[in-house]
C-alpha positions as CSV (number, residue, x, y, z in Angstrom):
1,M,-5.6,-10.9,-6.6
2,R,-3.4,-8.3,-8.2
3,T,-1.5,-6.0,-5.9
4,N,-2.0,-2.3,-6.3
5,P,1.2,-0.7,-7.8
6,T,1.3,2.0,-5.1
7,R,1.0,-0.6,-2.4
8,R,3.8,-2.7,-4.1
9,R,6.1,0.2,-4.2
10,A,5.4,1.2,-0.6
11,L,5.9,-2.4,0.7
12,A,9.0,-2.8,-1.3
13,L,10.5,0.3,0.1
14,A,9.3,-0.5,3.6
15,G,10.8,-4.0,3.3
16,A,14.1,-2.6,2.2
17,A,14.1,-0.3,5.2
18,S,13.4,-3.3,7.5
19,A,16.2,-5.2,5.9
20,A,18.5,-2.2,6.4
21,L,18.2,-2.5,10.1
22,A,21.2,-4.7,10.2
23,A,23.1,-3.1,7.4
24,P,26.7,-2.1,8.2
25,A,26.4,1.2,6.3
26,I,24.4,2.7,9.1
27,A,27.5,2.6,11.4
28,Q,29.5,4.6,8.8
29,S,26.8,7.2,8.3
30,P,27.3,10.6,10.0
31,W,23.5,11.0,10.4
32,P,22.4,12.8,12.5
33,S,25.1,15.5,12.5
34,K,22.6,18.4,13.1
35,P,19.2,18.9,14.6
36,V,16.2,16.8,13.4
37,R,12.7,18.2,13.0
38,F,9.4,16.4,13.7
39,V,6.7,18.2,11.8
40,V,3.4,17.8,13.7
41,P,0.2,18.7,11.7
42,F,-1.7,19.7,14.9
43,P,-1.5,22.4,17.5
44,P,0.3,21.8,20.7
45,G,-1.4,19.7,23.3
46,Q,-3.1,17.1,21.1
47,A,-2.1,13.5,21.6
48,A,0.1,13.4,18.5
49,D,2.0,16.4,19.7
50,I,2.3,15.1,23.3
51,F,3.8,11.8,22.2
52,A,6.0,13.5,19.5
53,R,7.5,15.6,22.2
54,L,8.1,12.5,24.3
55,M,9.9,10.8,21.5
56,A,11.8,14.0,20.6
57,E,13.1,14.3,24.2
58,K,14.3,10.7,24.4
59,L,15.8,10.7,20.9
60,T,17.7,13.9,21.6
61,D,19.5,11.9,24.3
62,I,20.1,8.9,22.0
63,W,21.2,10.8,18.9
64,K,23.1,13.5,20.7
65,Q,21.4,16.1,18.5
66,Q,18.4,18.3,19.3
67,V,15.1,16.9,18.0
68,I,12.8,19.9,17.5
69,V,9.0,19.6,17.3
70,E,7.5,22.0,14.8
71,N,3.7,22.4,15.0
72,K,1.8,23.3,11.8
73,G,-1.8,22.9,12.7
74,G,-4.9,23.6,10.6
75,G,-6.4,22.5,7.3
76,S,-7.1,18.9,8.5
77,G,-3.3,18.5,8.5
78,I,-3.0,18.9,4.8
79,P,-0.7,22.0,4.6
80,A,1.7,20.5,7.2
81,T,1.8,17.1,5.4
82,E,2.4,18.8,2.0
83,Y,5.2,20.7,3.7
84,G,6.7,17.4,4.9
85,K,6.4,15.9,1.5
86,A,8.4,18.8,0.0
87,A,11.2,18.6,2.6
88,A,14.7,17.5,1.7
89,P,14.9,13.7,1.8
90,D,17.9,13.7,4.1
91,G,16.5,12.5,7.4
92,Y,16.5,15.9,9.0
93,T,12.7,16.5,8.5
94,L,10.4,13.7,9.6
95,M,6.6,13.8,9.5
96,V,4.3,12.9,12.3
97,V,1.4,11.2,10.6
98,S,-1.9,10.1,11.9
99,S,-5.2,8.3,11.4
100,G,-6.6,11.6,10.0
101,T,-3.8,12.7,7.6
102,F,-2.9,9.2,6.3
103,G,-5.9,7.1,7.0
104,V,-9.0,9.3,6.4
105,N,-7.8,12.2,4.2
106,P,-7.1,10.1,1.1
107,S,-10.8,9.3,0.8
108,L,-12.3,12.5,2.3
109,Y,-10.4,14.8,-0.1
110,P,-10.5,13.8,-3.8
111,D,-7.7,16.4,-4.7
112,L,-5.4,15.6,-1.8
113,P,-2.0,17.0,-2.7
114,Y,-0.1,14.0,-1.3
115,K,-0.2,10.2,-1.5
116,P,0.8,8.6,1.8
117,L,2.4,5.5,0.4
118,V,4.0,7.2,-2.6
119,D,5.3,10.5,-1.2
120,F,6.5,9.1,2.1
121,L,8.3,6.2,3.6
122,P,6.6,4.7,6.6
123,I,8.9,4.4,9.6
124,S,6.9,3.2,12.6
125,N,3.6,3.6,14.3
126,I,4.0,5.1,17.8
127,F,0.7,4.7,19.6
128,L,-2.9,3.7,19.3
129,V,-5.6,5.7,21.1
130,P,-8.8,3.6,21.7
131,L,-12.1,5.4,21.2
132,V,-15.0,4.7,23.6
133,I,-18.7,4.7,23.1
134,V,-20.1,6.6,26.1
135,A,-23.7,7.4,27.1
136,H,-25.5,9.8,29.4
137,P,-26.7,8.0,32.6
138,T,-30.3,8.5,31.6
139,L,-30.0,6.4,28.5
140,P,-31.5,3.0,29.4
141,V,-28.6,0.8,28.3
142,N,-25.6,-0.5,30.2
143,T,-23.9,-2.7,27.6
144,L,-23.2,-2.5,23.9
145,A,-25.7,-5.4,23.2
146,E,-28.4,-3.4,25.0
147,L,-27.5,-0.3,22.9
148,I,-27.8,-2.4,19.7
149,A,-31.1,-3.8,20.8
150,L,-32.5,-0.4,21.6
151,A,-31.3,1.2,18.3
152,K,-32.9,-1.7,16.3
153,K,-36.1,-1.3,18.3
154,E,-36.3,2.4,17.6
155,P,-34.4,3.1,14.3
156,G,-33.6,6.8,13.7
157,K,-34.7,7.8,17.2
158,L,-31.3,7.7,18.9
159,S,-28.6,10.3,18.1
160,Y,-24.9,10.5,18.8
161,A,-22.5,13.4,19.1
162,S,-19.1,13.6,17.5
163,A,-16.1,16.0,17.3
164,G,-17.1,16.8,13.7
165,P,-17.5,15.3,10.2
166,G,-14.6,13.1,9.0
167,T,-13.0,12.9,12.5
168,S,-12.0,9.5,13.9
169,Q,-14.8,9.8,16.4
170,H,-17.4,10.3,13.6
171,L,-16.1,7.6,11.2
172,S,-15.5,5.0,14.0
173,M,-19.1,5.4,15.1
174,E,-20.3,5.1,11.5
175,L,-18.2,2.0,11.1
176,F,-19.9,0.6,14.2
177,K,-23.3,1.4,12.8
178,L,-22.5,-0.2,9.4
179,K,-21.2,-3.4,11.1
180,A,-24.2,-3.6,13.4
181,G,-26.8,-2.5,10.9
182,L,-28.1,0.5,12.9
183,D,-29.8,3.8,12.2
184,I,-28.5,6.3,14.7
185,V,-28.5,10.0,13.8
186,H,-25.1,11.8,13.7
187,V,-25.0,15.2,15.4
188,P,-21.7,16.9,14.5
189,Y,-20.0,19.5,16.8
190,K,-17.0,21.7,16.3
191,G,-14.7,19.7,18.4
192,S,-14.8,17.1,21.1
193,G,-15.2,19.7,23.9
194,P,-18.6,21.1,22.9
195,A,-19.8,17.6,22.1
196,M,-18.9,16.3,25.5
197,A,-20.4,19.4,27.2
198,D,-23.8,18.6,25.6
199,L,-23.5,14.9,26.5
200,L,-22.8,15.8,30.1
201,G,-25.8,18.1,30.1
202,G,-28.0,15.4,28.7
203,H,-28.8,17.3,25.5
204,V,-27.4,14.3,23.6
205,K,-27.4,10.8,25.0
206,L,-24.6,9.1,23.1
207,M,-21.1,9.9,21.9
208,M,-17.9,8.3,20.5
209,D,-14.9,10.0,22.0
210,S,-11.2,9.3,22.7
211,T,-10.6,7.5,25.9
212,A,-8.1,10.2,27.0
213,S,-10.7,13.0,26.9
214,A,-13.6,10.8,28.3
215,L,-11.6,9.2,31.1
216,N,-12.2,11.7,33.9
217,H,-15.9,11.8,33.2
218,I,-16.1,8.0,33.2
219,R,-14.3,7.9,36.5
220,D,-16.6,10.3,38.2
221,G,-19.7,8.6,36.9
222,R,-21.0,11.5,34.9
223,I,-21.1,9.3,31.8
224,K,-21.0,5.5,31.4
225,A,-18.7,3.6,29.1
226,L,-20.2,0.9,26.9
227,A,-17.3,-0.4,24.8
228,V,-13.9,0.5,23.4
229,T,-13.0,0.3,19.7
230,T,-9.7,-1.5,19.9
231,A,-9.5,-5.3,19.8
232,R,-6.4,-4.9,22.1
233,T,-7.2,-4.3,25.7
234,A,-7.2,-0.7,26.7
235,P,-4.7,0.3,29.5
236,P,-5.9,0.6,33.1
237,P,-8.3,1.9,34.3
238,L,-10.2,1.2,31.0
239,D,-9.1,-2.4,30.8
240,N,-12.5,-3.5,32.3
241,I,-14.4,-1.9,29.4
242,P,-15.3,-4.6,26.9
243,P,-14.2,-4.1,23.2
244,I,-16.7,-3.7,20.5
245,A,-15.2,-6.9,19.0
246,K,-16.7,-8.9,21.8
247,T,-20.1,-8.2,20.4
248,L,-19.1,-7.6,16.8
249,P,-16.2,-9.9,16.0
250,G,-13.4,-8.4,14.0
251,F,-14.1,-4.8,14.9
252,D,-10.9,-2.9,15.5
253,A,-10.4,0.9,15.2
254,A,-8.4,3.6,16.9
255,G,-6.8,6.9,16.6
256,W,-3.1,6.6,16.0
257,S,0.1,8.5,15.2
258,G,3.5,7.5,13.8
259,L,6.5,8.7,11.9
260,A,7.2,8.8,8.2
261,A,10.0,10.3,6.1
262,P,9.8,12.0,2.7
263,A,10.2,9.7,-0.2
264,R,13.8,9.0,-1.3
265,T,15.1,9.4,2.2
266,P,18.0,7.0,2.6
267,L,16.8,3.6,3.8
268,E,19.6,3.4,6.3
269,I,18.2,6.5,8.1
270,V,14.7,5.1,8.0
271,A,16.0,1.9,9.5
272,R,18.0,3.8,12.2
273,V,14.9,5.8,13.3
274,N,12.8,2.7,13.4
275,K,15.3,0.9,15.5
276,D,15.6,3.7,18.0
277,V,11.9,4.4,18.2
278,T,11.1,0.7,18.6
279,A,13.6,0.5,21.5
280,L,11.9,3.5,23.2
281,L,8.4,2.0,22.8
282,N,9.6,-1.2,24.5
283,D,11.1,0.8,27.5
284,D,9.0,0.3,30.6
285,A,9.2,4.0,31.6
286,V,8.1,5.2,28.2
287,I,5.3,2.6,28.1
288,R,4.0,3.9,31.5
289,Q,4.0,7.5,30.2
290,I,2.0,6.5,27.1
291,E,-0.5,4.3,29.1
292,Q,-1.1,7.0,31.6
293,R,-2.7,9.0,28.8
294,A,-5.0,6.0,27.9
295,A,-3.0,5.1,24.8
296,I,-1.3,1.9,23.7
297,P,2.4,1.8,22.4
298,A,2.4,0.4,18.9
299,P,5.9,-0.1,17.5
300,G,6.5,-2.1,14.4
301,S,8.7,-2.5,11.3
302,P,8.4,-0.1,8.3
303,I,6.7,-2.9,6.3
304,H,4.2,-3.5,9.1
305,F,3.5,0.2,9.3
306,A,3.0,0.4,5.5
307,E,0.5,-2.5,5.6
308,F,-1.3,-0.9,8.5
309,I,-1.6,2.4,6.6
310,K,-2.9,0.6,3.5
311,K,-5.5,-1.2,5.7
312,E,-6.6,2.1,7.3
313,I,-7.0,3.8,3.9
314,D,-9.1,0.9,2.7
315,T,-11.3,0.8,5.9
316,W,-12.0,4.5,6.1
317,G,-12.5,4.7,2.3
318,E,-15.3,2.2,2.6
319,V,-16.9,4.2,5.4
320,V,-16.6,7.5,3.7
321,K,-18.2,6.0,0.5
322,A,-21.0,4.3,2.4
323,T,-21.9,7.3,4.4
324,G,-21.3,10.0,1.7
325,T,-19.1,11.9,4.2
326,K,-17.6,15.1,2.9
327,P,-15.4,17.6,4.7
328,G,-17.6,19.8,6.9
329,T,-20.8,17.9,6.2
């Protein structure tokens, strides 16, 4: 099978960055000699922003230079990512990238003004956020297998809420439907909050949501959790919720966020950032802070992150094509 040229270039650059981890040149580099910016394509308070600030705080101590988080929300993250693409490739502007901006947008927007694996150098993933299929207590199912059986018995009669078209919640549920061969109607909302409010009120009976936002409602019994999307075990107290993969082998999906640098950023800097981020994500105190928010630390080499991004683009591209999903529809 021939390798896509874009993928070859990205993996070659990521591989070079991985190899640079041990290069002596990094010891001679003055980087960083001034503040570093993390551009976050979301408003403050979202998971990507929270963990970017955690990394910024820790890296400020390590690098002895201020790491500043700059929020540029709106437009499905496109304006912020285009801004990051245009930044000087000197290591002083790094892009916080996500499942939306790098995984979904390439298929959802035909005229996307950036190419994740051409205009950026992957550095490392930071975290995975499992999603969870939750149901109102009145829905007569308690397991994923029971949900599948009910949906097959009554095709088109069940519906599920999501945070909106093209979101990770929507597309992950559509992936589940495709894998299981189900007809469940999508009811899009303008955000996870309104969708959850209608689920709690019983106006809809089913929803795919992030574990972080659903956790308190699961704890107090107002909704019931049927399965999580990640093949990896979710952190406590969600570790007793079975993965979808237990019923549908091979299923693995999550929200995620990581770091990337503008193309042509010196590979020694990419390697340095990867090394320090990896060390932080293996620190017990940092792991606890991430897991307390129902997320999973996910460090890896630049080449591993490039492969991961390529897989995400392929997976969500297939779902977008199969469902005909378009922005806002």
